[in-house]
C-alpha positions as CSV (number, residue, x, y, z in Angstrom):
1,X,113.6,112.2,22.2
2,X,111.4,108.9,22.0
3,X,110.0,109.9,18.7
4,X,113.6,110.1,17.4
5,X,114.5,106.6,18.6
6,X,111.0,105.1,17.0
7,X,111.9,106.9,13.9
8,X,115.3,105.5,14.1
9,X,114.2,101.8,14.8
10,X,111.6,102.1,11.7
11,X,114.0,103.4,9.4
12,X,116.7,100.9,10.3
13,X,114.4,97.9,10.4
14,X,112.1,99.0,7.1
15,X,115.0,97.2,4.6
16,X,115.2,94.2,7.1
17,X,111.2,93.7,7.0
18,X,111.2,94.3,3.1
19,X,113.4,91.6,2.5
20,X,111.4,89.2,4.6
21,X,108.4,90.0,2.6
22,X,110.4,89.2,-0.6
23,X,111.3,85.7,0.5
24,X,108.3,84.8,2.5
25,X,106.8,83.5,-1.0
26,X,110.0,81.8,-2.1
27,X,111.3,78.2,-1.9
28,X,114.4,76.5,-2.7
29,X,113.9,73.8,-5.2
30,X,116.7,71.1,-5.4
31,X,117.1,69.4,-8.6
32,X,120.4,67.0,-9.2
33,X,122.0,68.5,-6.3
34,X,121.5,72.2,-7.6
35,X,119.8,74.8,-6.0
36,X,117.0,76.9,-7.6
37,X,115.5,80.0,-5.8
38,X,111.6,79.9,-7.0
39,X,108.8,82.2,-6.5
40,X,105.7,80.2,-5.3
41,X,102.7,80.8,-7.4
42,X,99.8,79.1,-4.7
43,X,96.7,80.7,-5.4
44,X,94.4,81.4,-8.5
45,X,95.6,84.7,-9.1
46,X,99.4,84.4,-8.9
47,X,99.2,81.3,-10.8
48,X,97.2,83.2,-13.7
49,X,100.0,85.9,-13.5
50,X,102.9,83.3,-13.5
51,X,105.7,84.9,-15.1
52,X,103.7,87.2,-17.8
53,X,105.2,90.7,-18.4
54,X,108.5,90.3,-16.9
55,X,111.6,91.1,-18.6
56,X,113.4,88.0,-17.6
57,X,114.7,85.4,-15.1
58,X,117.9,84.8,-13.4
59,X,119.7,81.7,-14.3
60,X,119.0,80.1,-10.9
61,X,115.5,81.5,-10.5
62,X,112.3,79.9,-11.2
63,X,108.4,80.2,-10.6
64,X,106.8,77.1,-8.9
65,X,103.2,76.6,-9.4
66,X,101.2,74.5,-6.8
67,X,97.9,73.0,-7.4
68,X,95.4,72.0,-4.5
69,X,94.9,68.6,-6.2
70,X,96.7,66.8,-9.3
71,X,95.2,67.7,-12.7
72,X,96.0,68.4,-16.4
73,X,96.7,71.9,-15.9
74,X,97.3,74.1,-19.3
75,X,99.8,76.6,-19.9
76,X,100.5,79.3,-22.3
77,X,103.2,81.9,-23.3
78,X,100.5,85.2,-22.9
79,X,102.7,88.1,-22.1
80,X,105.9,86.2,-21.9
81,X,109.1,88.2,-22.9
82,X,111.8,85.2,-22.8
83,X,111.7,81.2,-23.5
84,X,111.3,79.1,-20.7
85,X,111.6,75.5,-19.5
86,X,108.1,73.6,-17.9
87,X,108.6,70.8,-15.7
88,X,105.5,69.0,-14.9
89,X,105.9,67.4,-11.4
90,X,103.6,64.5,-10.1
91,X,102.4,64.1,-6.7
92,X,105.3,62.0,-5.8
93,X,107.6,65.2,-6.9
94,X,109.2,63.4,-9.9
95,X,109.2,65.1,-13.4
96,X,107.0,63.5,-15.5
97,X,108.2,65.5,-18.7
98,X,110.1,68.8,-19.6
99,X,109.0,71.2,-22.3
100,X,112.6,72.8,-23.0
101,X,112.8,76.3,-24.5
102,X,109.1,77.0,-25.0
103,X,109.4,80.2,-27.2
104,X,106.9,83.5,-26.4
105,X,104.4,83.9,-29.2
106,X,104.3,88.2,-29.5
107,X,101.3,89.1,-31.7
108,X,99.3,86.2,-31.5
109,X,96.0,86.0,-30.2
110,X,95.0,84.5,-27.2
111,X,93.0,82.0,-28.8
112,X,95.9,80.8,-30.8
113,X,98.5,80.4,-28.2
114,X,100.0,77.0,-28.1
115,X,98.5,75.4,-25.1
116,X,101.2,73.5,-23.3
117,X,99.9,70.3,-20.9
118,X,101.5,67.5,-19.0
119,X,101.0,63.7,-20.1
120,X,99.3,62.8,-16.6
121,X,97.8,64.6,-13.8
122,X,100.4,66.9,-11.8
123,X,100.5,68.9,-8.8
124,X,103.6,71.2,-9.4
125,X,104.8,72.9,-12.2
126,X,108.3,74.5,-12.0
127,X,109.4,77.2,-14.9
128,X,113.0,78.0,-15.4
129,X,114.7,80.2,-17.6
130,X,115.0,78.5,-21.3
131,X,117.6,76.2,-21.4
132,X,118.1,75.7,-17.3
133,X,116.9,72.6,-17.3
134,X,119.3,71.1,-19.8
135,X,122.2,72.7,-17.6
136,X,120.4,70.8,-14.6
137,X,120.4,67.6,-16.4
138,X,116.6,67.6,-15.3
139,X,114.7,64.7,-17.1
140,X,111.8,63.0,-16.7
141,X,112.2,60.8,-13.7
142,X,113.9,62.8,-11.6
143,X,112.8,63.9,-7.9
144,X,112.3,67.6,-6.9
145,X,112.8,68.6,-3.6
146,X,111.3,72.2,-2.4
147,X,110.8,73.8,0.9
148,X,110.3,77.4,1.9
149,X,112.8,79.8,2.5
150,X,111.0,81.2,5.6
151,X,108.3,79.5,7.8
152,X,105.0,80.9,6.0
153,X,101.4,79.9,6.7
154,X,100.8,80.4,2.4
155,X,103.5,77.7,1.8
156,X,103.0,75.4,5.0
157,X,102.0,72.1,2.7
158,X,105.4,72.5,0.5
């Protein structure tokens, strides 16, 4: 009887815990009173992987790259399957540049892939589905607000 109760609780609670794990690494990003749910790339491995290999990105989704200190970080389209917008964000949470509709470069050797960089040091980079920045009316000078979807030690500084 006890085994049955434990098994039932486990079966019914697993979907909840799986959903909780799925949002632990996500943030709500507000741009011009519109919300994007962004996966957060906060460590070297997740930043290196980025959106590479994914088939697509939904209209209200993105990836927010967080760096420990401001820098002129380089991004490329290695193994990308769809165009993206890249929003470069400084330490004051202000967009400093938007690179719109950056296209994948299939078949191009790594050493020849285009390198995208911000004009000044940034602490964050937001990648969106290509064309989404225009729909958000996002441009240099706009402020970005971000907060974790759930309290997470990994996203404490967000």
